[in-house]
Phi, psi and omega in degrees: 000135181279145175263154179267115179276135180305322180297328181296335180293335188242036171283158180302315178300321180290323176297321176296324176293321176299318179299317178301318179295319180291335178287339183301306180296330177296313178302310182302313181300311182295315183294313183289339179258007183292133177234346181231161180305320183297330178293319177294326177294321177298316179298318178296321178297324177296318179295318178297314179300318178299316178297320179294320178293329176296313178298316183295318182295322177293318180296313180297316181301317181285314185294321185253018176051049178250029177285125181233160176297322178297316179297325178296333176271317187293316183300308179293330176295315178299320178299311184292322178296318179296313179299317180297321179296316179297315179298315179303313182296320179292320177297320180296324186269329186240126187303313187261014179297335181301332178295317178294321178296317178301316177299317179298315180296317178299317179299313181296318178296318179298315179297320179297315179296316178298321178296319179296316179298314179296320178299316180294322178295321180292329182284339181273000000 
C-alpha cells in the first residue's frame, strides 16, 4: 500500500486539479444566474479552461514523472464533479435534459458492469 507523501499534495498536476474543483461553484453561479449571452459565454470559457487544465495536468504528470496516488484519485474526482455540475445546470435550465442524463447514466452503468465482468473473467 502506498503512503501519501505531503509533497505529493502540492505537485503542479494536483494543483491544477484543485483549480478545476474550485472552478465548479464559479461555473454554477455564473450559469444559473446568466441573463445575457455574454454570461453563458463566461460559463463556457470556464468549462474550456477547466478542460485545458485537465489536459495539462495529465501531460505534466506523465512528462515530468509527477504521477501520484493522490493525483490518481483527485483527477477523476475533479472530472466527475465538473461533469455533474454541467449536468445539474443543464437539467435546471432545460426541461427534457433529464432524458439525456438518463441515457448517460445507463451507458455508464452498462460500461461499469461490463468492466466488472471482464475483470472477473481475466482473474479466472
